[in-house]
DSSP file (Angstrom, degrees, kcal/mol; ACC not computed):
  #  RESIDUE AA STRUCTURE BP1 BP2  ACC     N-H-->O    O-->H-N    N-H-->O    O-->H-N    TCO  KAPPA ALPHA  PHI   PSI    X-CA   Y-CA   Z-CA
    1    1 A M              0   0    0      0, 0.0     2,-0.5     0, 0.0     0, 0.0   0.000 360.0 360.0 360.0 139.6  -41.3  -37.8  -26.6
    2    2 A K        -     0   0    0      0, 0.0     2,-0.4     0, 0.0     3,-0.1  -0.929 360.0-128.5-111.2 132.0  -40.3  -35.0  -28.8
    3    3 A I        -     0   0    0     -2,-0.5     0, 0.0     1,-0.1     0, 0.0  -0.625  38.1-100.9 -76.6 134.1  -39.0  -31.9  -27.3
    4    4 A S    >   -     0   0    0     -2,-0.4     3,-1.2     1,-0.1    -1,-0.1  -0.132  13.7-134.2 -52.9 138.0  -40.8  -28.8  -28.8
    5    5 A D  T 3  S+     0   0    0      1,-0.2    -1,-0.1    -3,-0.1    -2,-0.0   0.689 104.5  69.5 -64.2 -17.8  -39.1  -26.7  -31.5
    6    6 A D  T 3  S+     0   0    0      2,-0.0     2,-0.5    45,-0.0    -1,-0.2   0.731  79.4  92.3 -72.8 -24.5  -40.2  -23.7  -29.4
    7    7 A I    <   +     0   0    0     -3,-1.2     2,-0.3    41,-0.1    43,-0.2  -0.636  53.0 149.7 -78.3 121.4  -37.8  -24.6  -26.7
    8    8 A H  E     -A   49   0A   0     41,-2.0    41,-2.6    -2,-0.5     2,-0.6  -0.926  50.0 -93.9-144.5 171.0  -34.4  -22.9  -26.9
    9    9 A N  E >>  -A   48   0A   0     -2,-0.3     3,-1.9    39,-0.2     4,-0.7  -0.776  26.6-146.7 -92.0 121.2  -31.5  -21.6  -24.9
   10   10 A Y  H >> S+     0   0    0     37,-3.1     4,-1.6    -2,-0.6     3,-0.7   0.797  93.9  67.6 -58.1 -32.5  -31.9  -17.9  -24.2
   11   11 A Y  H 3> S+     0   0    0      1,-0.2     4,-2.2    36,-0.2    -1,-0.3   0.784  88.5  66.7 -59.7 -26.0  -28.1  -17.4  -24.3
   12   12 A E  H <> S+     0   0    0     -3,-1.9     4,-2.2     2,-0.2    -1,-0.2   0.925 101.5  47.0 -60.9 -44.1  -28.2  -18.2  -28.0
   13   13 A K  H <X S+     0   0    0     -3,-0.7     4,-2.8    -4,-0.7    -2,-0.2   0.931 111.8  51.1 -63.1 -44.1  -30.2  -15.0  -28.7
   14   14 A L  H  X S+     0   0    0     -4,-1.6     4,-2.0     1,-0.2    -2,-0.2   0.868 110.8  49.4 -62.1 -36.1  -27.8  -13.0  -26.5
   15   15 A V  H  X S+     0   0    0     -4,-2.2     4,-2.6     2,-0.2    -1,-0.2   0.937 110.4  47.8 -66.5 -50.3  -24.8  -14.4  -28.4
   16   16 A V  H  X S+     0   0    0     -4,-2.2     4,-2.5     1,-0.2    -2,-0.2   0.889 111.9  51.7 -65.1 -40.2  -26.2  -13.6  -31.8
   17   17 A Q  H  X S+     0   0    0     -4,-2.8     4,-2.6     2,-0.2    -1,-0.2   0.935 111.1  47.6 -59.0 -44.3  -27.1  -10.0  -30.5
   18   18 A H  H  X S+     0   0    0     -4,-2.0     4,-2.3     2,-0.2    -2,-0.2   0.923 109.4  53.0 -65.4 -44.9  -23.6   -9.5  -29.3
   19   19 A F  H  X>S+     0   0    0     -4,-2.6     5,-1.7     1,-0.2     4,-0.7   0.951 110.3  48.4 -53.1 -50.6  -22.1  -10.9  -32.6
   20   20 A A  H ><5S+     0   0    0     -4,-2.5     3,-1.2     1,-0.2    -2,-0.2   0.926 108.5  53.4 -59.9 -43.6  -24.3   -8.3  -34.5
   21   21 A A  H 3<5S+     0   0    0     -4,-2.6    -1,-0.2     1,-0.3    -2,-0.2   0.904 113.8  42.7 -60.5 -37.1  -23.2   -5.5  -32.2
   22   22 A L  H 3<5S-     0   0    0     -4,-2.3    -1,-0.3    -5,-0.1    -2,-0.2   0.491 104.8-132.8 -84.8  -2.6  -19.6   -6.4  -33.0
   23   23 A K  T X<5 +     0   0    0     -3,-1.2     3,-1.2    -4,-0.7     4,-0.4   0.857  46.8 159.3  55.2  38.4  -20.3   -6.9  -36.7
   24   24 A L  G >>< +     0   0    0     -5,-1.7     4,-2.4     1,-0.3     3,-2.1   0.870  63.3  62.9 -60.0 -38.5  -18.4  -10.2  -36.7
   25   25 A E  G 34 S+     0   0    0      1,-0.3    -1,-0.3     2,-0.2    -2,-0.1   0.707  96.4  59.8 -66.1 -16.8  -20.0  -11.5  -39.8
   26   26 A E  G <4 S+     0   0    0     -3,-1.2    -1,-0.3     1,-0.1    -2,-0.2   0.655 115.7  32.6 -76.6 -17.2  -18.5   -8.7  -41.7
   27   27 A T  T <4 S+     0   0    0     -3,-2.1     2,-0.3    -4,-0.4    -2,-0.2   0.716 117.9  49.2-109.7 -32.1  -15.0   -9.9  -40.8
   28   28 A Y  S  < S-     0   0    0     -4,-2.4    -1,-0.1     1,-0.1     2,-0.0  -0.823  76.3-119.1-118.0 150.1  -15.4  -13.7  -40.5
   29   29 A D     >  -     0   0    0     -2,-0.3     4,-2.4     1,-0.1     5,-0.2  -0.247  38.1 -95.7 -78.9 173.8  -16.8  -16.4  -42.8
   30   30 A A  H  > S+     0   0    0      1,-0.2     4,-2.4     2,-0.2     5,-0.2   0.836 121.9  51.6 -57.3 -40.4  -19.7  -18.8  -42.0
   31   31 A D  H  > S+     0   0    0      2,-0.2     4,-2.3     1,-0.2     5,-0.2   0.924 111.5  47.1 -68.2 -41.5  -17.4  -21.7  -40.9
   32   32 A F  H  > S+     0   0    0      1,-0.2     4,-2.8     2,-0.2    -2,-0.2   0.916 112.8  49.5 -66.0 -40.3  -15.5  -19.4  -38.5
   33   33 A M  H  X S+     0   0    0     -4,-2.4     4,-2.6     2,-0.2     5,-0.2   0.918 109.8  51.9 -66.3 -40.2  -18.8  -18.0  -37.1
   34   34 A A  H  X S+     0   0    0     -4,-2.4     4,-1.8     2,-0.2    -2,-0.2   0.928 113.7  42.7 -60.1 -45.8  -20.2  -21.5  -36.6
   35   35 A D  H  X S+     0   0    0     -4,-2.3     4,-2.5     2,-0.2    -2,-0.2   0.896 113.6  52.2 -64.6 -39.9  -17.1  -22.6  -34.7
   36   36 A L  H  X S+     0   0    0     -4,-2.8     4,-2.8    -5,-0.2     5,-0.2   0.919 107.5  52.5 -61.8 -42.3  -17.0  -19.4  -32.8
   37   37 A T  H  X S+     0   0    0     -4,-2.6     4,-2.8     1,-0.2     5,-0.2   0.918 110.1  48.8 -63.5 -41.7  -20.7  -19.8  -31.8
   38   38 A C  H  X S+     0   0    0     -4,-1.8     4,-2.1    -5,-0.2    -1,-0.2   0.958 112.5  48.3 -59.7 -50.0  -19.9  -23.4  -30.5
   39   39 A V  H  X S+     0   0    0     -4,-2.5     4,-0.6     1,-0.2    -2,-0.2   0.894 113.4  46.5 -61.2 -42.1  -16.9  -22.2  -28.5
   40   40 A V  H >< S+     0   0    0     -4,-2.8     3,-1.0     1,-0.2     4,-0.5   0.935 112.8  47.8 -63.4 -47.9  -18.8  -19.3  -27.0
   41   41 A L  H >< S+     0   0    0     -4,-2.8     3,-0.8     1,-0.3    -2,-0.2   0.783 103.2  62.8 -67.3 -26.2  -21.9  -21.4  -26.0
   42   42 A N  H 3< S+     0   0    0     -4,-2.1    -1,-0.3     1,-0.2    -2,-0.2   0.718 102.5  51.5 -70.9 -19.0  -19.9  -24.1  -24.5
   43   43 A Q  T << S+     0   0    0     -3,-1.0    -1,-0.2    -4,-0.6    -2,-0.2   0.614 101.7  76.3 -86.1 -11.2  -18.6  -21.6  -22.0
   44   44 A L  S <  S-     0   0    0     -3,-0.8   -33,-0.0    -4,-0.5    27,-0.0  -0.703  80.6-115.6-104.5 149.7  -22.0  -20.4  -21.0
   45   45 A P        -     0   0    0      0, 0.0     2,-0.3     0, 0.0   -34,-0.1  -0.278  37.7-108.8 -69.2 168.8  -24.7  -21.9  -18.8
   46   46 A T        -     0   0    0    -36,-0.1     2,-0.3   -35,-0.1   -37,-0.1  -0.755  29.4-177.7-100.1 152.6  -27.9  -22.9  -20.4
   47   47 A R        -     0   0    0     -2,-0.3   -37,-3.1     2,-0.0   -36,-0.2  -0.751  16.8-162.0-144.4  87.4  -31.2  -21.0  -19.7
   48   48 A Y  E     +A    9   0A   0     -2,-0.3     2,-0.3   -39,-0.2   -39,-0.2  -0.543  15.4 168.1 -82.0 141.6  -34.0  -22.7  -21.6
   49   49 A I  E     -A    8   0A   0    -41,-2.6   -41,-2.0    -2,-0.2     3,-0.1  -0.914  31.9-152.0-139.8 167.6  -37.2  -20.9  -22.3
   50   50 A R  S    S+     0   0    0      1,-0.3     2,-0.4    -2,-0.3    -1,-0.1   0.731  83.1  29.4-107.1 -40.1  -40.2  -21.5  -24.4
   51   51 A H    >>  -     0   0    0      1,-0.1     3,-1.1   -43,-0.0     4,-0.7  -0.967  64.1-140.9-126.2 137.1  -41.4  -18.0  -25.1
   52   52 A E  H 3> S+     0   0    0     -2,-0.4     4,-1.7     1,-0.2     3,-0.5   0.807 102.5  66.8 -63.5 -27.8  -39.4  -14.8  -25.4
   53   53 A V  H 3> S+     0   0    0      1,-0.2     4,-1.8     2,-0.2    -1,-0.2   0.764  91.2  64.1 -66.1 -25.6  -42.1  -12.9  -23.6
   54   54 A D  H <> S+     0   0    0     -3,-1.1     4,-2.2     1,-0.2    -1,-0.2   0.900 104.5  44.5 -62.3 -41.4  -41.3  -15.0  -20.5
   55   55 A M  H  X S+     0   0    0     -4,-0.7     4,-1.6    -3,-0.5    -2,-0.2   0.844 109.3  56.4 -69.5 -34.9  -37.9  -13.5  -20.3
   56   56 A A  H  < S+     0   0    0     -4,-1.7    -1,-0.2     1,-0.2    -2,-0.2   0.895 118.5  32.9 -63.8 -39.6  -39.2  -10.0  -20.9
   57   57 A F  H  < S+     0   0    0     -4,-1.8    -2,-0.2    -5,-0.1    -1,-0.2   0.837 127.5  33.6 -87.2 -33.9  -41.6  -10.3  -17.9
   58   58 A Y  H  < S+     0   0    0     -4,-2.2    -3,-0.2    -5,-0.2    -2,-0.2   0.545  90.0  94.7-106.0  -8.7  -39.7  -12.4  -15.4
   59   59 A L     <  -     0   0    0     -4,-1.6     5,-0.0    -5,-0.2    -4,-0.0  -0.767  69.3-136.1 -93.8 114.7  -36.1  -11.6  -15.9
   60   60 A P    >>  -     0   0    0      0, 0.0     4,-2.4     0, 0.0     3,-0.6  -0.343  20.6-120.0 -61.8 144.0  -34.8   -8.9  -13.4
   61   61 A A  H 3> S+     0   0    0      1,-0.2     4,-2.4     2,-0.2     5,-0.2   0.838 113.2  57.7 -58.7 -32.2  -32.6   -6.3  -15.1
   62   62 A S  H 3> S+     0   0    0      2,-0.2     4,-1.7     1,-0.2    -1,-0.2   0.847 107.6  47.6 -64.7 -35.9  -29.7   -7.2  -12.8
   63   63 A E  H <> S+     0   0    0     -3,-0.6     4,-2.3     2,-0.2    -2,-0.2   0.878 110.6  49.8 -71.8 -41.1  -29.9  -10.8  -14.0
   64   64 A R  H  X S+     0   0    0     -4,-2.4     4,-2.6     2,-0.2    -2,-0.2   0.917 109.4  52.5 -66.6 -38.8  -30.1   -9.7  -17.7
   65   65 A F  H  X S+     0   0    0     -4,-2.4     4,-2.5     2,-0.2    -2,-0.2   0.911 110.2  49.3 -60.9 -42.0  -27.0   -7.5  -17.2
   66   66 A E  H  X S+     0   0    0     -4,-1.7     4,-2.3     2,-0.2    -1,-0.2   0.924 111.3  49.1 -61.8 -43.3  -25.1  -10.5  -15.7
   67   67 A M  H  X S+     0   0    0     -4,-2.3     4,-2.4     2,-0.2    -2,-0.2   0.955 111.4  48.1 -60.0 -55.0  -26.1  -12.6  -18.6
   68   68 A E  H  X S+     0   0    0     -4,-2.6     4,-2.2     1,-0.2    -1,-0.2   0.886 110.3  53.3 -52.6 -43.7  -25.0  -10.0  -21.1
   69   69 A S  H  X S+     0   0    0     -4,-2.5     4,-2.3     1,-0.2    -1,-0.2   0.907 107.1  50.3 -61.9 -42.7  -21.7   -9.6  -19.2
   70   70 A K  H  X S+     0   0    0     -4,-2.3     4,-2.5     1,-0.2    -2,-0.2   0.894 110.6  51.1 -61.9 -38.9  -21.0  -13.4  -19.3
   71   71 A V  H  X S+     0   0    0     -4,-2.4     4,-2.7     2,-0.2     5,-0.2   0.943 108.7  50.6 -62.9 -44.6  -21.7  -13.4  -23.1
   72   72 A K  H  X S+     0   0    0     -4,-2.2     4,-2.1     1,-0.2    -2,-0.2   0.929 113.7  44.0 -61.6 -44.7  -19.3  -10.5  -23.7
   73   73 A V  H  X S+     0   0    0     -4,-2.3     4,-2.6     2,-0.2     5,-0.2   0.944 115.0  50.6 -68.7 -43.3  -16.4  -12.3  -21.7
   74   74 A A  H  X S+     0   0    0     -4,-2.5     4,-2.8     1,-0.2    -2,-0.2   0.883 110.9  47.4 -57.9 -43.2  -17.2  -15.6  -23.5
   75   75 A V  H  X S+     0   0    0     -4,-2.7     4,-2.4     2,-0.2    -1,-0.2   0.856 111.3  50.6 -66.2 -41.7  -17.1  -14.0  -26.9
   76   76 A S  H  X S+     0   0    0     -4,-2.1     4,-1.8    -5,-0.2    -2,-0.2   0.922 114.7  43.7 -63.1 -47.8  -13.8  -12.2  -26.1
   77   77 A K  H  X S+     0   0    0     -4,-2.6     4,-2.8     2,-0.2     5,-0.2   0.961 113.3  50.8 -62.4 -50.1  -12.2  -15.5  -24.9
   78   78 A A  H  X S+     0   0    0     -4,-2.8     4,-3.4    -5,-0.2     5,-0.3   0.910 108.2  53.0 -58.0 -45.1  -13.6  -17.5  -27.8
   79   79 A L  H  X S+     0   0    0     -4,-2.4     4,-2.7     2,-0.2    -1,-0.2   0.929 110.7  48.2 -55.0 -43.5  -12.3  -14.9  -30.4
   80   80 A E  H  X S+     0   0    0     -4,-1.8     4,-1.7     2,-0.2    -2,-0.2   0.947 113.7  46.5 -66.3 -47.6   -8.8  -15.2  -28.8
   81   81 A F  H  X S+     0   0    0     -4,-2.8     4,-1.8     1,-0.2    -2,-0.2   0.942 113.4  47.6 -59.0 -47.3   -9.0  -18.9  -28.9
   82   82 A M  H  X S+     0   0    0     -4,-3.4     4,-2.3     1,-0.2    -2,-0.2   0.906 108.7  54.2 -67.4 -41.2  -10.2  -19.1  -32.5
   83   83 A K  H  < S+     0   0    0     -4,-2.7    -1,-0.2    -5,-0.3    -2,-0.2   0.850 113.2  44.4 -60.3 -31.7   -7.7  -16.7  -33.8
   84   84 A Q  H  < S+     0   0    0     -4,-1.7    -1,-0.2    -5,-0.2    -2,-0.2   0.793 126.2  27.9 -78.8 -28.5   -5.0  -18.8  -32.3
   85   85 A H  H  < S+     0   0    0     -4,-1.8     2,-0.3    -5,-0.2    -2,-0.2   0.461  89.3 106.7-117.1  -2.6   -6.3  -22.2  -33.5
   86   86 A H     <        0   0    0     -4,-2.3   -54,-0.0    -5,-0.2    -4,-0.0  -0.607 360.0 360.0 -82.7 139.7   -8.2  -21.6  -36.6
   87   87 A D              0   0    0     -2,-0.3    -1,-0.1     0, 0.0    -4,-0.1   0.532 360.0 360.0 -65.3 360.0   -6.7  -22.7  -39.9
């Protein structure tokens, strides 16, 4: 069985959005960003979805806020870790 290419972790989208808001790609190179993404996502739970519209209709605002808060904390911790351990 092949898992559909349409299935993805919703947290990935939230992380990318937060990176964009912080304009991290203007400060760090692609290798740093790839490593940072891994460190961030490894701190977060998974929330697999097939269609973005599913999240738009079925995700309560309070849960979305909680997910975004988790992303902010994870990014902050990951940045500190990466700054200390990156070559």
